[in-house]
C-alpha atoms as a printed R data frame, in Angstrom:
    type eleno elety resid chain resno       x      y      z
1   ATOM     1    CA   MET     A     1  -9.159 21.178  3.391
2   ATOM     2    CA   ALA     A     2  -7.670 21.389  6.570
3   ATOM     3    CA   PHE     A     3  -6.583 18.582  8.670
4   ATOM     4    CA   ASP     A     4  -3.842 17.913 11.265
5   ATOM     5    CA   GLU     A     5  -0.954 16.049  8.526
6   ATOM     6    CA   GLY     A     6   0.047 13.908 11.627
7   ATOM     7    CA   LEU     A     7  -2.771 12.537 12.590
8   ATOM     8    CA   ALA     A     8  -3.047 10.872  8.960
9   ATOM     9    CA   THR     A     9   0.187  9.824  8.659
10  ATOM    10    CA   ARG     A    10  -0.615  7.875 12.140
11  ATOM    11    CA   ILE     A    11  -3.736  7.001 10.582
12  ATOM    12    CA   ARG     A    12  -2.102  5.681  7.525
13  ATOM    13    CA   ASP     A    13   0.795  3.726  9.775
14  ATOM    14    CA   LEU     A    14  -2.202  2.038 11.506
15  ATOM    15    CA   LEU     A    15  -3.539  0.318  8.268
16  ATOM    16    CA   ALA     A    16  -0.056  0.485  6.511
17  ATOM    17    CA   ASP     A    17  -1.079 -3.875  5.789
18  ATOM    18    CA   ARG     A    18  -4.225 -3.321  4.473
19  ATOM    19    CA   LEU     A    19  -4.979 -3.753  0.270
20  ATOM    20    CA   ASP     A    20  -8.223 -2.888  0.682
21  ATOM    21    CA   VAL     A    21  -8.227  0.627  2.661
22  ATOM    22    CA   ALA     A    22  -8.381  3.668  0.715
23  ATOM    23    CA   GLU     A    23  -8.086  7.471  1.771
24  ATOM    24    CA   LYS     A    24 -10.311 10.107 -0.266
25  ATOM    25    CA   ARG     A    25 -10.621 13.736  0.817
26  ATOM    26    CA   MET     A    26 -13.929 14.826  2.400
27  ATOM    27    CA   PHE     A    27 -16.226 16.421  4.934
28  ATOM    28    CA   GLY     A    28 -13.212 19.018  5.246
29  ATOM    29    CA   GLY     A    29 -10.760 16.643  5.642
30  ATOM    30    CA   LEU     A    30  -9.460 13.292  4.963
31  ATOM    31    CA   ALA     A    31 -11.620  9.524  5.004
32  ATOM    32    CA   PHE     A    32 -10.226  6.313  5.097
33  ATOM    33    CA   LEU     A    33 -12.202  3.920  3.304
34  ATOM    34    CA   VAL     A    34 -12.214  0.042  3.960
35  ATOM    35    CA   ASN     A    35 -13.904 -1.861  0.941
36  ATOM    36    CA   GLY     A    36 -15.564  1.362 -0.543
37  ATOM    37    CA   HIS     A    37 -17.422  2.003  2.834
38  ATOM    38    CA   LEU     A    38 -15.874  4.870  5.642
39  ATOM    39    CA   ALA     A    39 -14.414  4.270  8.191
40  ATOM    40    CA   CYS     A    40 -13.086  6.870  9.828
41  ATOM    41    CA   GLY     A    41 -11.400 10.022  8.837
42  ATOM    42    CA   VAL     A    42  -9.269 13.482 10.312
43  ATOM    43    CA   ARG     A    43 -11.305 16.533 10.624
44  ATOM    44    CA   HIS     A    44  -9.359 19.843 11.718
45  ATOM    45    CA   ASP     A    45  -7.471 17.934 14.908
46  ATOM    46    CA   GLU     A    46  -9.926 15.333 15.114
47  ATOM    47    CA   LEU     A    47 -10.530 11.539 14.498
48  ATOM    48    CA   MET     A    48 -13.902 11.027 13.219
49  ATOM    49    CA   VAL     A    49 -15.256  7.006 13.394
50  ATOM    50    CA   ARG     A    50 -18.024  5.355 11.635
51  ATOM    51    CA   LEU     A    51 -19.497  2.616 14.503
52  ATOM    52    CA   PRO     A    52 -22.355  0.126 14.328
53  ATOM    53    CA   ALA     A    53 -25.902  2.610 15.046
54  ATOM    54    CA   GLU     A    54 -26.417  0.135 18.346
55  ATOM    55    CA   GLU     A    55 -22.915  1.675 19.992
56  ATOM    56    CA   HIS     A    56 -23.243  5.218 18.979
57  ATOM    57    CA   GLU     A    57 -24.881  6.034 22.564
58  ATOM    58    CA   ALA     A    58 -22.267  4.307 24.804
59  ATOM    59    CA   ALA     A    59 -19.504  5.404 23.027
60  ATOM    60    CA   LEU     A    60 -20.836  9.015 23.221
61  ATOM    61    CA   GLY     A    61 -19.785  8.269 26.917
62  ATOM    62    CA   GLU     A    62 -16.474  7.698 26.544
63  ATOM    63    CA   ALA     A    63 -13.515 10.343 26.953
64  ATOM    64    CA   GLY     A    64 -13.009 12.528 24.964
65  ATOM    65    CA   ALA     A    65 -15.984 10.895 21.656
66  ATOM    66    CA   LYS     A    66 -18.525 13.744 21.041
67  ATOM    67    CA   PRO     A    67 -21.470 13.522 18.257
68  ATOM    68    CA   PHE     A    68 -20.237 13.931 14.530
69  ATOM    69    CA   ASP     A    69 -22.509 17.179 13.797
70  ATOM    70    CA   MET     A    70 -21.670 19.207 10.612
71  ATOM    71    CA   THR     A    71 -25.709 20.499  9.691
72  ATOM    72    CA   GLY     A    72 -26.840 20.828 13.272
73  ATOM    73    CA   ARG     A    73 -28.312 17.351 12.997
74  ATOM    74    CA   PRO     A    74 -25.820 14.854 14.702
75  ATOM    75    CA   MET     A    75 -24.667 11.782 12.525
76  ATOM    76    CA   LYS     A    76 -25.872  8.647 13.988
77  ATOM    77    CA   GLY     A    77 -23.294  6.199 13.838
78  ATOM    78    CA   TRP     A    78 -20.730  8.733 13.608
79  ATOM    79    CA   VAL     A    79 -18.771 10.107 16.975
80  ATOM    80    CA   VAL     A    80 -15.721 12.423 16.860
81  ATOM    81    CA   ILE     A    81 -12.562 11.647 19.013
82  ATOM    82    CA   ASP     A    82 -10.836 15.222 20.461
83  ATOM    83    CA   ALA     A    83  -6.854 14.909 20.092
84  ATOM    84    CA   ALA     A    84  -6.128 14.848 23.302
85  ATOM    85    CA   ALA     A    85  -8.244 11.620 23.732
86  ATOM    86    CA   LEU     A    86  -5.620 10.190 20.951
87  ATOM    87    CA   ALA     A    87  -2.097 11.519 22.236
88  ATOM    88    CA   GLU     A    88  -1.396  7.903 22.815
89  ATOM    89    CA   ASP     A    89  -0.828  5.494 20.087
90  ATOM    90    CA   ASP     A    90  -3.076  2.663 21.750
91  ATOM    91    CA   ASP     A    91  -6.352  5.085 21.702
92  ATOM    92    CA   LEU     A    92  -5.937  6.063 18.330
93  ATOM    93    CA   ARG     A    93  -5.422  2.323 17.345
94  ATOM    94    CA   ARG     A    94  -8.288  1.106 19.581
95  ATOM    95    CA   TRP     A    95 -10.890  3.889 17.739
96  ATOM    96    CA   VAL     A    96  -9.513  3.116 14.288
97  ATOM    97    CA   GLY     A    97  -9.727 -0.439 14.601
98  ATOM    98    CA   ARG     A    98 -13.131 -0.187 16.012
99  ATOM    99    CA   GLY     A    99 -13.941  2.223 12.740
100 ATOM   100    CA   VAL     A   100 -12.113 -0.455 10.580
101 ATOM   101    CA   ALA     A   101 -13.751 -3.040 11.891
102 ATOM   102    CA   PHE     A   102 -17.414 -1.968 10.795
103 ATOM   103    CA   ALA     A   103 -16.932 -0.830  7.767
104 ATOM   104    CA   GLY     A   104 -15.046 -4.110  7.337
105 ATOM   105    CA   GLU     A   105 -18.323 -5.993  7.752
106 ATOM   106    CA   LEU     A   106 -20.393 -4.079  5.215
107 ATOM   107    CA   PRO     A   107 -20.575 -5.722  1.596
108 ATOM   108    CA   PRO     A   108 -18.061 -3.954 -0.132
109 ATOM   109    CA   LYS     A   109 -19.174 -1.215 -2.273
């Protein structure tokens, strides 16, 4: 599984104070789960973020965002953020925070 370890480390640093976060290798990369629910992950040098379905289309209009598509069918509620749009820590913090907030609203598994 190939993923950007540097990006994964930056995400780990953002989530270090949370006791409800776990890591799991999936999607050919590394996923971060909150209470057992996928929140975000790293695949290659991109960030995958899980969002509420109603925020999906608006998120695609943001810089660096594109649909998450591994099979030819984009996954609703998931976006991929390219590496260039994550160069600033504030941008990474914002995207990771959105995924963590959504996953945190779901009932624990």
